[in-house]
C-alpha beads as a LAMMPS data file, in Angstrom:
LAMMPS data file: protein, C-alpha beads

405 atoms
402 bonds

1 atom types
1 bond types

-500.0 500.0 xlo xhi
-500.0 500.0 ylo yhi
-500.0 500.0 zlo zhi

Masses

1 110.0

Atoms # bond

1 1 1 383.973 362.634 -320.346
2 1 1 380.606 363.655 -321.890
3 1 1 377.311 363.245 -320.212
4 1 1 376.120 361.707 -323.311
5 1 1 379.223 359.560 -324.070
6 1 1 382.060 359.545 -321.823
7 1 1 385.638 359.743 -323.515
8 1 1 388.706 357.571 -322.413
9 1 1 390.609 360.261 -324.177
10 1 1 388.932 363.147 -322.451
11 1 1 386.326 363.105 -320.953
12 1 1 379.438 372.156 -313.277
13 1 1 355.872 378.822 -278.622
14 1 1 354.276 375.502 -277.156
15 1 1 350.549 375.625 -276.698
16 1 1 348.794 375.125 -273.720
17 1 1 346.873 371.885 -273.628
18 1 1 343.153 372.709 -273.389
19 1 1 340.682 370.942 -271.034
20 1 1 337.648 369.410 -272.437
21 1 1 336.223 367.725 -269.839
22 1 1 333.891 370.224 -268.976
23 1 1 332.532 369.811 -272.765
24 1 1 331.188 366.313 -271.998
25 1 1 328.031 365.825 -270.231
26 1 1 328.105 364.355 -266.599
27 1 1 328.205 360.612 -266.498
28 1 1 330.262 359.889 -269.244
29 1 1 333.710 357.933 -269.159
30 1 1 335.873 357.391 -271.836
31 1 1 334.049 354.584 -272.669
32 1 1 330.760 355.939 -272.847
33 1 1 328.779 357.084 -276.029
34 1 1 328.415 360.372 -276.709
35 1 1 324.971 362.238 -276.403
36 1 1 322.763 361.559 -278.951
37 1 1 321.458 365.131 -279.452
38 1 1 323.653 367.875 -280.858
39 1 1 324.743 370.055 -277.806
40 1 1 326.823 373.340 -278.167
41 1 1 328.882 374.440 -281.758
42 1 1 329.307 372.006 -284.500
43 1 1 333.456 372.384 -283.590
44 1 1 332.774 371.493 -280.136
45 1 1 330.589 368.268 -281.014
46 1 1 333.463 367.353 -283.702
47 1 1 336.034 367.649 -280.547
48 1 1 333.617 365.128 -278.704
49 1 1 333.659 363.032 -281.429
50 1 1 337.709 362.642 -282.015
51 1 1 338.104 362.341 -278.089
52 1 1 335.879 359.387 -278.019
53 1 1 336.475 357.718 -281.440
54 1 1 340.141 359.385 -282.581
55 1 1 340.562 356.496 -285.108
56 1 1 336.892 356.476 -286.513
57 1 1 336.739 360.254 -286.913
58 1 1 340.078 360.376 -288.655
59 1 1 339.430 357.881 -291.290
60 1 1 336.276 359.303 -291.874
61 1 1 337.671 362.665 -292.179
62 1 1 340.328 361.024 -294.663
63 1 1 337.437 359.377 -296.458
64 1 1 335.595 362.385 -297.035
65 1 1 338.595 364.546 -298.271
66 1 1 339.550 361.849 -300.779
67 1 1 336.359 362.147 -302.133
68 1 1 336.151 365.930 -302.731
69 1 1 339.848 365.622 -304.096
70 1 1 338.318 363.108 -306.370
71 1 1 335.719 364.984 -307.570
72 1 1 337.979 368.282 -308.208
73 1 1 340.366 365.543 -310.415
74 1 1 337.730 364.193 -312.024
75 1 1 336.443 367.673 -312.956
76 1 1 340.176 368.713 -314.175
77 1 1 340.719 365.566 -315.862
78 1 1 337.258 365.941 -318.017
79 1 1 337.846 369.826 -318.729
80 1 1 341.592 369.044 -319.650
81 1 1 342.160 365.719 -321.115
82 1 1 338.315 364.799 -322.534
83 1 1 337.412 368.240 -323.892
84 1 1 340.510 370.445 -323.964
85 1 1 342.669 368.004 -325.589
86 1 1 340.462 367.573 -328.633
87 1 1 339.008 370.872 -328.797
88 1 1 340.593 371.762 -332.030
89 1 1 338.963 368.556 -333.864
90 1 1 335.540 368.358 -334.810
91 1 1 333.427 366.036 -332.456
92 1 1 332.836 363.041 -334.694
93 1 1 336.980 362.840 -335.036
94 1 1 337.333 363.701 -331.245
95 1 1 334.830 360.700 -330.439
96 1 1 336.942 358.205 -332.288
97 1 1 340.508 359.748 -330.969
98 1 1 339.514 359.152 -327.413
99 1 1 338.522 355.519 -327.749
100 1 1 342.173 355.305 -329.761
101 1 1 343.643 356.985 -326.706
102 1 1 342.103 355.115 -324.371
103 1 1 343.632 351.934 -325.969
104 1 1 346.951 353.546 -326.248
105 1 1 347.267 355.016 -322.398
106 1 1 344.793 353.426 -320.348
107 1 1 344.629 349.761 -321.796
108 1 1 347.498 348.884 -324.511
109 1 1 345.572 347.361 -327.357
110 1 1 347.200 348.120 -330.345
111 1 1 344.958 346.764 -332.806
112 1 1 341.947 348.405 -331.248
113 1 1 343.792 351.651 -331.416
114 1 1 344.673 351.356 -334.849
115 1 1 341.121 350.291 -335.544
116 1 1 339.958 353.857 -333.751
117 1 1 342.818 355.904 -335.254
118 1 1 341.976 354.759 -338.658
119 1 1 338.336 355.810 -338.086
120 1 1 339.382 358.952 -337.294
121 1 1 341.577 359.883 -339.905
122 1 1 338.715 358.543 -342.379
123 1 1 336.444 360.577 -340.990
124 1 1 338.544 364.055 -340.528
125 1 1 339.439 362.842 -344.562
126 1 1 335.259 362.587 -345.298
127 1 1 334.607 366.159 -343.502
128 1 1 337.284 367.986 -345.721
129 1 1 340.267 368.232 -342.729
130 1 1 343.513 369.154 -344.443
131 1 1 345.730 366.172 -344.412
132 1 1 348.890 368.361 -343.817
133 1 1 347.627 370.237 -340.838
134 1 1 348.822 369.964 -337.360
135 1 1 345.762 368.323 -336.228
136 1 1 345.799 365.240 -338.715
137 1 1 349.487 364.838 -338.862
138 1 1 349.207 364.737 -335.173
139 1 1 347.032 361.795 -335.486
140 1 1 349.189 359.759 -337.520
141 1 1 352.114 360.675 -335.127
142 1 1 350.454 359.269 -332.148
143 1 1 349.864 356.267 -334.318
144 1 1 353.559 355.867 -334.461
145 1 1 354.219 356.830 -330.766
146 1 1 351.680 353.884 -329.850
147 1 1 353.244 351.441 -332.361
148 1 1 356.690 352.275 -330.609
149 1 1 354.938 351.704 -326.933
150 1 1 353.713 348.666 -328.292
151 1 1 357.423 347.654 -329.215
152 1 1 356.339 347.367 -333.094
153 1 1 359.305 349.375 -334.002
154 1 1 359.317 348.342 -337.438
155 1 1 355.474 349.289 -338.308
156 1 1 356.245 352.486 -336.329
157 1 1 358.980 353.383 -338.759
158 1 1 356.918 352.430 -341.670
159 1 1 354.345 354.906 -340.722
160 1 1 356.782 357.781 -340.206
161 1 1 358.307 356.848 -343.828
162 1 1 355.023 357.119 -345.296
163 1 1 354.375 360.323 -343.632
164 1 1 357.542 361.949 -344.751
165 1 1 357.095 360.767 -348.316
166 1 1 353.858 362.236 -348.422
167 1 1 355.293 365.552 -347.355
168 1 1 357.921 365.354 -349.753
169 1 1 355.478 364.730 -352.677
170 1 1 353.149 367.234 -351.445
171 1 1 356.234 369.862 -351.355
172 1 1 357.324 368.759 -355.012
173 1 1 353.850 369.080 -356.322
174 1 1 352.378 372.265 -354.647
175 1 1 355.466 373.984 -352.709
176 1 1 356.640 376.371 -355.088
177 1 1 353.166 377.581 -355.581
178 1 1 352.349 381.399 -355.035
179 1 1 350.305 381.634 -351.714
180 1 1 351.637 378.377 -350.383
181 1 1 354.911 379.538 -348.670
182 1 1 353.222 379.180 -345.106
183 1 1 352.336 375.930 -345.863
184 1 1 355.758 374.458 -347.560
185 1 1 357.245 375.803 -344.883
186 1 1 355.048 373.868 -342.225
187 1 1 355.223 370.974 -344.057
188 1 1 358.871 370.932 -344.541
189 1 1 359.640 371.480 -340.573
190 1 1 357.573 368.206 -340.197
191 1 1 359.744 366.380 -342.719
192 1 1 362.874 367.209 -340.687
193 1 1 361.297 366.531 -337.517
194 1 1 360.624 362.816 -338.930
195 1 1 363.678 362.415 -340.357
196 1 1 365.332 362.947 -336.596
197 1 1 362.704 360.515 -335.279
198 1 1 363.295 357.865 -337.829
199 1 1 366.982 358.361 -337.217
200 1 1 366.284 357.703 -333.355
201 1 1 364.055 354.426 -334.346
202 1 1 366.764 353.203 -336.873
203 1 1 369.534 353.726 -334.307
204 1 1 367.645 351.785 -331.684
205 1 1 368.674 348.327 -330.037
206 1 1 365.924 346.726 -331.568
207 1 1 366.362 347.986 -334.886
208 1 1 370.165 348.682 -335.525
209 1 1 369.820 349.967 -338.650
210 1 1 372.697 352.869 -338.454
211 1 1 373.245 353.723 -342.296
212 1 1 369.395 354.518 -342.353
213 1 1 369.910 356.498 -338.988
214 1 1 373.145 358.529 -340.537
215 1 1 371.267 359.029 -343.658
216 1 1 368.188 360.218 -341.967
217 1 1 370.322 362.756 -339.596
218 1 1 372.259 363.864 -342.586
219 1 1 368.978 364.487 -344.826
220 1 1 367.531 366.679 -341.685
221 1 1 370.816 368.508 -341.576
222 1 1 371.271 369.370 -345.456
223 1 1 367.581 370.831 -345.517
224 1 1 368.150 372.617 -342.535
225 1 1 371.138 374.407 -343.848
226 1 1 369.755 374.295 -347.305
227 1 1 366.339 376.156 -346.117
228 1 1 368.494 378.512 -343.851
229 1 1 370.313 379.767 -347.087
230 1 1 366.859 380.175 -348.749
231 1 1 365.519 382.296 -346.063
232 1 1 368.422 384.341 -345.891
233 1 1 368.605 385.117 -349.603
234 1 1 365.157 385.675 -349.969
235 1 1 364.806 387.865 -346.842
236 1 1 362.516 385.847 -344.797
237 1 1 362.893 387.371 -341.366
238 1 1 359.285 385.782 -339.761
239 1 1 359.778 383.892 -336.652
240 1 1 356.076 382.756 -336.590
241 1 1 355.862 381.276 -340.153
242 1 1 356.142 377.583 -338.615
243 1 1 359.742 376.885 -339.043
244 1 1 362.207 375.064 -336.731
245 1 1 363.281 377.487 -333.606
246 1 1 367.168 377.994 -333.066
247 1 1 366.770 375.175 -330.334
248 1 1 365.402 372.655 -332.508
249 1 1 367.714 373.125 -335.630
250 1 1 370.304 373.028 -333.091
251 1 1 369.071 369.834 -331.638
252 1 1 369.269 368.197 -334.905
253 1 1 373.153 369.070 -335.335
254 1 1 373.528 367.724 -332.211
255 1 1 371.990 364.681 -332.678
256 1 1 374.262 364.015 -336.007
257 1 1 377.148 365.137 -333.911
258 1 1 376.692 362.522 -331.059
259 1 1 376.045 359.917 -334.017
260 1 1 379.653 360.501 -335.492
261 1 1 380.969 360.502 -331.889
262 1 1 379.628 357.279 -331.234
263 1 1 381.206 355.962 -334.345
264 1 1 384.655 357.938 -333.487
265 1 1 384.274 360.236 -336.199
266 1 1 385.305 363.150 -334.000
267 1 1 386.533 365.196 -337.290
268 1 1 382.855 364.844 -338.352
269 1 1 381.373 365.526 -335.089
270 1 1 383.146 368.538 -334.277
271 1 1 382.028 371.049 -336.688
272 1 1 378.553 369.964 -335.953
273 1 1 378.860 370.566 -332.166
274 1 1 380.210 373.993 -332.914
275 1 1 377.098 374.591 -335.326
276 1 1 375.076 373.414 -332.670
277 1 1 376.474 376.246 -330.152
278 1 1 375.536 378.911 -332.523
279 1 1 371.885 378.163 -332.075
280 1 1 372.370 378.084 -328.339
281 1 1 371.741 381.234 -327.815
282 1 1 371.474 382.966 -325.442
283 1 1 374.015 380.760 -323.790
284 1 1 372.587 378.610 -321.125
285 1 1 373.465 374.975 -319.375
286 1 1 373.282 373.072 -322.515
287 1 1 375.515 375.816 -324.056
288 1 1 378.515 374.456 -321.781
289 1 1 377.811 370.895 -322.352
290 1 1 378.002 371.507 -325.870
291 1 1 381.315 373.508 -325.428
292 1 1 382.587 370.595 -323.567
293 1 1 381.520 368.018 -326.099
294 1 1 383.318 370.139 -329.044
295 1 1 386.667 369.783 -326.591
296 1 1 386.079 366.255 -326.415
297 1 1 385.842 365.653 -330.109
298 1 1 388.818 368.263 -331.046
299 1 1 391.124 366.317 -328.598
300 1 1 390.283 362.912 -329.962
301 1 1 390.428 364.438 -333.692
302 1 1 392.307 361.727 -336.067
303 1 1 395.368 363.204 -338.253
304 1 1 394.409 364.234 -341.509
305 1 1 394.804 361.381 -344.374
306 1 1 395.343 364.288 -347.010
307 1 1 398.545 365.839 -346.901
308 1 1 397.135 368.530 -349.058
309 1 1 395.110 369.494 -346.120
310 1 1 397.368 369.181 -343.006
311 1 1 395.754 369.597 -339.625
312 1 1 397.238 371.338 -336.443
313 1 1 399.501 369.390 -334.410
314 1 1 397.989 367.376 -331.721
315 1 1 399.549 369.396 -328.953
316 1 1 397.577 372.430 -330.754
317 1 1 394.299 370.376 -331.200
318 1 1 394.475 369.573 -327.278
319 1 1 395.270 373.233 -326.778
320 1 1 392.133 374.224 -328.671
321 1 1 390.203 371.835 -326.706
322 1 1 391.444 372.948 -323.370
323 1 1 390.291 376.529 -324.498
324 1 1 387.014 375.190 -325.178
325 1 1 386.549 373.236 -322.136
326 1 1 387.737 376.150 -319.775
327 1 1 384.998 378.241 -322.066
328 1 1 382.357 375.659 -320.690
329 1 1 383.591 376.416 -317.198
330 1 1 383.314 380.171 -317.915
331 1 1 379.462 379.894 -319.090
332 1 1 378.447 377.377 -316.541
333 1 1 379.762 379.725 -314.068
334 1 1 377.768 382.698 -315.061
335 1 1 374.665 381.181 -314.996
336 1 1 372.289 381.600 -311.764
337 1 1 369.217 380.125 -310.566
338 1 1 366.680 379.294 -311.693
339 1 1 368.157 378.963 -315.012
340 1 1 370.960 377.184 -313.508
341 1 1 369.980 373.400 -313.549
342 1 1 371.597 370.157 -313.009
343 1 1 372.989 369.989 -316.245
344 1 1 375.327 373.124 -315.185
345 1 1 376.660 371.329 -312.286
346 1 1 377.191 368.014 -314.294
347 1 1 378.926 370.226 -316.954
348 1 1 381.188 371.846 -314.642
349 1 1 382.299 368.231 -312.936
350 1 1 382.818 367.034 -316.654
351 1 1 384.517 369.915 -317.890
352 1 1 386.988 369.856 -314.774
353 1 1 387.893 366.257 -315.535
354 1 1 388.735 366.672 -319.304
355 1 1 391.026 369.603 -318.367
356 1 1 392.665 367.104 -316.234
357 1 1 392.707 364.792 -318.892
358 1 1 394.194 367.516 -321.315
359 1 1 396.989 368.619 -318.831
360 1 1 397.983 364.901 -318.466
361 1 1 398.162 364.367 -322.294
362 1 1 400.511 367.609 -322.471
363 1 1 402.350 366.004 -319.555
364 1 1 401.317 369.329 -316.848
365 1 1 400.957 366.602 -314.026
366 1 1 400.723 368.917 -311.487
367 1 1 398.179 370.886 -313.558
368 1 1 396.414 367.454 -313.850
369 1 1 396.437 366.291 -310.490
370 1 1 394.977 369.745 -309.548
371 1 1 391.797 369.256 -312.129
372 1 1 390.988 365.634 -311.317
373 1 1 391.040 366.415 -307.312
374 1 1 388.653 369.352 -308.133
375 1 1 386.501 367.020 -310.432
376 1 1 386.266 364.334 -307.982
377 1 1 385.258 367.077 -305.360
378 1 1 382.701 368.365 -307.549
379 1 1 381.179 364.772 -308.411
380 1 1 380.820 363.840 -305.022
381 1 1 379.255 366.856 -304.369
382 1 1 376.219 365.614 -306.640
383 1 1 376.653 362.177 -306.388
384 1 1 378.096 361.654 -309.819
385 1 1 379.477 358.179 -309.492
386 1 1 380.832 357.805 -312.801
387 1 1 382.619 361.088 -312.510
388 1 1 383.928 360.294 -309.066
389 1 1 385.299 356.898 -310.225
390 1 1 387.020 358.320 -313.837
391 1 1 388.746 361.018 -311.648
392 1 1 390.287 358.599 -309.025
393 1 1 391.353 356.236 -312.119
394 1 1 393.553 359.692 -313.438
395 1 1 394.809 360.261 -310.071
396 1 1 395.939 356.512 -310.043
397 1 1 397.536 356.866 -313.559
398 1 1 399.345 359.553 -312.488
399 1 1 400.666 358.076 -309.217
400 1 1 401.324 355.206 -311.497
401 1 1 403.720 356.994 -313.420
402 1 1 405.253 358.756 -310.654
403 1 1 406.495 355.587 -309.193
404 1 1 407.664 354.272 -312.547
405 1 1 409.909 357.135 -313.186

Bonds

1 1 1 2
2 1 2 3
3 1 3 4
4 1 4 5
5 1 5 6
6 1 6 7
7 1 7 8
8 1 8 9
9 1 9 10
10 1 10 11
11 1 13 14
12 1 14 15
13 1 15 16
14 1 16 17
15 1 17 18
16 1 18 19
17 1 19 20
18 1 20 21
19 1 21 22
20 1 22 23
21 1 23 24
22 1 24 25
23 1 25 26
24 1 26 27
25 1 27 28
26 1 28 29
27 1 29 30
28 1 30 31
29 1 31 32
30 1 32 33
31 1 33 34
32 1 34 35
33 1 35 36
34 1 36 37
35 1 37 38
36 1 38 39
37 1 39 40
38 1 40 41
39 1 41 42
40 1 42 43
41 1 43 44
42 1 44 45
43 1 45 46
44 1 46 47
45 1 47 48
46 1 48 49
47 1 49 50
48 1 50 51
49 1 51 52
50 1 52 53
51 1 53 54
52 1 54 55
53 1 55 56
54 1 56 57
55 1 57 58
56 1 58 59
57 1 59 60
58 1 60 61
59 1 61 62
60 1 62 63
61 1 63 64
62 1 64 65
63 1 65 66
64 1 66 67
65 1 67 68
66 1 68 69
67 1 69 70
68 1 70 71
69 1 71 72
70 1 72 73
71 1 73 74
72 1 74 75
73 1 75 76
74 1 76 77
75 1 77 78
76 1 78 79
77 1 79 80
78 1 80 81
79 1 81 82
80 1 82 83
81 1 83 84
82 1 84 85
83 1 85 86
84 1 86 87
85 1 87 88
86 1 88 89
87 1 89 90
88 1 90 91
89 1 91 92
90 1 92 93
91 1 93 94
92 1 94 95
93 1 95 96
94 1 96 97
95 1 97 98
96 1 98 99
97 1 99 100
98 1 100 101
99 1 101 102
100 1 102 103
101 1 103 104
102 1 104 105
103 1 105 106
104 1 106 107
105 1 107 108
106 1 108 109
107 1 109 110
108 1 110 111
109 1 111 112
110 1 112 113
111 1 113 114
112 1 114 115
113 1 115 116
114 1 116 117
115 1 117 118
116 1 118 119
117 1 119 120
118 1 120 121
119 1 121 122
120 1 122 123
121 1 123 124
122 1 124 125
123 1 125 126
124 1 126 127
125 1 127 128
126 1 128 129
127 1 129 130
128 1 130 131
129 1 131 132
130 1 132 133
131 1 133 134
132 1 134 135
133 1 135 136
134 1 136 137
135 1 137 138
136 1 138 139
137 1 139 140
138 1 140 141
139 1 141 142
140 1 142 143
141 1 143 144
142 1 144 145
143 1 145 146
144 1 146 147
145 1 147 148
146 1 148 149
147 1 149 150
148 1 150 151
149 1 151 152
150 1 152 153
151 1 153 154
152 1 154 155
153 1 155 156
154 1 156 157
155 1 157 158
156 1 158 159
157 1 159 160
158 1 160 161
159 1 161 162
160 1 162 163
161 1 163 164
162 1 164 165
163 1 165 166
164 1 166 167
165 1 167 168
166 1 168 169
167 1 169 170
168 1 170 171
169 1 171 172
170 1 172 173
171 1 173 174
172 1 174 175
173 1 175 176
174 1 176 177
175 1 177 178
176 1 178 179
177 1 179 180
178 1 180 181
179 1 181 182
180 1 182 183
181 1 183 184
182 1 184 185
183 1 185 186
184 1 186 187
185 1 187 188
186 1 188 189
187 1 189 190
188 1 190 191
189 1 191 192
190 1 192 193
191 1 193 194
192 1 194 195
193 1 195 196
194 1 196 197
195 1 197 198
196 1 198 199
197 1 199 200
198 1 200 201
199 1 201 202
200 1 202 203
201 1 203 204
202 1 204 205
203 1 205 206
204 1 206 207
205 1 207 208
206 1 208 209
207 1 209 210
208 1 210 211
209 1 211 212
210 1 212 213
211 1 213 214
212 1 214 215
213 1 215 216
214 1 216 217
215 1 217 218
216 1 218 219
217 1 219 220
218 1 220 221
219 1 221 222
220 1 222 223
221 1 223 224
222 1 224 225
223 1 225 226
224 1 226 227
225 1 227 228
226 1 228 229
227 1 229 230
228 1 230 231
229 1 231 232
230 1 232 233
231 1 233 234
232 1 234 235
233 1 235 236
234 1 236 237
235 1 237 238
236 1 238 239
237 1 239 240
238 1 240 241
239 1 241 242
240 1 242 243
241 1 243 244
242 1 244 245
243 1 245 246
244 1 246 247
245 1 247 248
246 1 248 249
247 1 249 250
248 1 250 251
249 1 251 252
250 1 252 253
251 1 253 254
252 1 254 255
253 1 255 256
254 1 256 257
255 1 257 258
256 1 258 259
257 1 259 260
258 1 260 261
259 1 261 262
260 1 262 263
261 1 263 264
262 1 264 265
263 1 265 266
264 1 266 267
265 1 267 268
266 1 268 269
267 1 269 270
268 1 270 271
269 1 271 272
270 1 272 273
271 1 273 274
272 1 274 275
273 1 275 276
274 1 276 277
275 1 277 278
276 1 278 279
277 1 279 280
278 1 280 281
279 1 281 282
280 1 282 283
281 1 283 284
282 1 284 285
283 1 285 286
284 1 286 287
285 1 287 288
286 1 288 289
287 1 289 290
288 1 290 291
289 1 291 292
290 1 292 293
291 1 293 294
292 1 294 295
293 1 295 296
294 1 296 297
295 1 297 298
296 1 298 299
297 1 299 300
298 1 300 301
299 1 301 302
300 1 302 303
301 1 303 304
302 1 304 305
303 1 305 306
304 1 306 307
305 1 307 308
306 1 308 309
307 1 309 310
308 1 310 311
309 1 311 312
310 1 312 313
311 1 313 314
312 1 314 315
313 1 315 316
314 1 316 317
315 1 317 318
316 1 318 319
317 1 319 320
318 1 320 321
319 1 321 322
320 1 322 323
321 1 323 324
322 1 324 325
323 1 325 326
324 1 326 327
325 1 327 328
326 1 328 329
327 1 329 330
328 1 330 331
329 1 331 332
330 1 332 333
331 1 333 334
332 1 334 335
333 1 335 336
334 1 336 337
335 1 337 338
336 1 338 339
337 1 339 340
338 1 340 341
339 1 341 342
340 1 342 343
341 1 343 344
342 1 344 345
343 1 345 346
344 1 346 347
345 1 347 348
346 1 348 349
347 1 349 350
348 1 350 351
349 1 351 352
350 1 352 353
351 1 353 354
352 1 354 355
353 1 355 356
354 1 356 357
355 1 357 358
356 1 358 359
357 1 359 360
358 1 360 361
359 1 361 362
360 1 362 363
361 1 363 364
362 1 364 365
363 1 365 366
364 1 366 367
365 1 367 368
366 1 368 369
367 1 369 370
368 1 370 371
369 1 371 372
370 1 372 373
371 1 373 374
372 1 374 375
373 1 375 376
374 1 376 377
375 1 377 378
376 1 378 379
377 1 379 380
378 1 380 381
379 1 381 382
380 1 382 383
381 1 383 384
382 1 384 385
383 1 385 386
384 1 386 387
385 1 387 388
386 1 388 389
387 1 389 390
388 1 390 391
389 1 391 392
390 1 392 393
391 1 393 394
392 1 394 395
393 1 395 396
394 1 396 397
395 1 397 398
396 1 398 399
397 1 399 400
398 1 400 401
399 1 401 402
400 1 402 403
401 1 403 404
402 1 404 405
């Protein structure tokens, strides 16, 4: 059982009441009006008004409070979204972007949004902004985001493919020139990010072009490996030159691993999960999830079709899978709040269930029962319905086998 793709073959003192009658002028009863002239302190007069008109005064104070909060929010929104969000852009570009984002986020109208995005890009080009700068590339990415939001997936793909092609063309023409190293790194990083996003869109239920999704992810992973080798060979040690972080590189490997896992290509998924684990440092809750995913791929690893490269036996593969699941539990157990998140608890429940599956595969019935019961308890404690169901299914299988024995 995996958080992303659960397998069948395997799945962490009261206050004294104050009397107020003395503050009310004689002759005023509960139905009388308050005095027309202010008497006493402001607080006392407020109390008088609350006593005679509790609902009206409550509504008045609520309205005033909402008004004050609205003023503060308007000021915050203006400074952070109207001014702050566009501080990196020249005002002529920012002016068009505000209109484009209105038709993206406030009133989704793709035709008008594209109109103003194009105007922003045209002005950016006219005033000499670098077309490969984060700002200009960000505008183009926002166009794709808007089109995806409007469910125009093919148009979003077209935008991203054009961006990737333009980036590749620049690298071919200028990437090796002296002084272009930093920009080359930034542009190459953008190409990897675009490829991962393209794979997501190609794989989506409204496009379903699996071959292109696979090609995009494979290109991203191969490019990362090639660039890492180059950086290692040339002794590039800078961590702020615009290249991908370990977490981002690990995410690309994990995305391709899940792609292969969904296609039951566990022999291809396993090494990718392992590579993603090496990028997951220091160990965190997601590291435990990756280890559990690796254990699943190992347990479902198909037999080798090439006699010249024999694989470990089936029991050995399951034993290896068990070791990775145990490592996932050990990692999750060492993480304390605030670093510990729900992902750790989920990883524990999933890994424990999978240990039950592995024990069942090896014929260790008592160990399997123990793990299933533990996994069910963990899943129930966190409201993980699927986990409860899968563990109960495992317990029923064991009971049925015992009954048939």
